[in-house]
C-alpha positions in Angstrom: 94.6 93.2 47.1 94.5 95.6 50.5 94.4 92.3 52.5 98.2 91.7 51.7 99.1 94.9 53.0 96.7 94.5 56.2 98.9 94.7 59.0 101.0 97.5 57.3 97.8 99.8 56.9 96.9 99.1 60.6 100.3 100.2 61.7 100.4 103.1 60.0 96.9 104.1 61.0 97.7 103.3 64.5 100.5 105.6 64.6 98.5 108.4 62.7 95.6 107.9 65.5 98.5 108.3 68.3 99.9 111.1 66.5 96.6 113.0 66.7 95.8 112.2 70.4 99.1 113.7 71.3 99.1 116.7 69.0 95.6 117.4 70.8 96.9 116.6 74.3 99.6 119.1 73.8 97.8 121.7 72.3 95.2 121.4 75.2 92.1 120.7 73.4 89.5 118.1 73.7 88.7 115.0 71.7 85.1 113.8 71.0 84.7 110.0 71.5 81.5 107.7 70.8 80.4 105.7 74.0 77.2 104.2 74.9 75.4 105.6 71.9 76.4 109.0 72.3 79.0 111.6 72.0 81.5 112.1 74.9 84.0 114.9 75.1 87.1 114.0 76.5 89.5 116.8 78.3 92.9 117.1 77.0 94.3 115.6 80.3 91.9 112.5 80.4 93.2 111.4 76.6 94.6 107.7 76.9 97.7 108.4 75.5 101.4 108.8 76.8 103.3 111.8 75.8 106.7 110.4 75.3 108.1 113.8 75.8 106.3 114.3 79.2 108.0 110.8 80.2 111.1 112.0 79.5 110.5 115.2 81.8 109.2 112.9 84.6 112.1 110.5 84.5 114.2 113.5 84.8 112.3 114.8 87.5 112.3 111.5 89.4 116.1 110.9 88.6 116.6 114.3 90.3 115.1 114.2 93.1 116.7 110.4 94.2 
């Protein structure tokens, strides 16, 4: 039964993960990931997710400076 909704479930889960990563990054909190059979702590500035709020501010700054 879940197979029928697999695409929708995957889309919602990806959105939830992105939201959690952004929340950690914005709050300045690190995340823990499993890499090479061990736990690795990723500092907030290295969390691999683009913050749309920061991107908009950067675009405004670029436009102003041009």
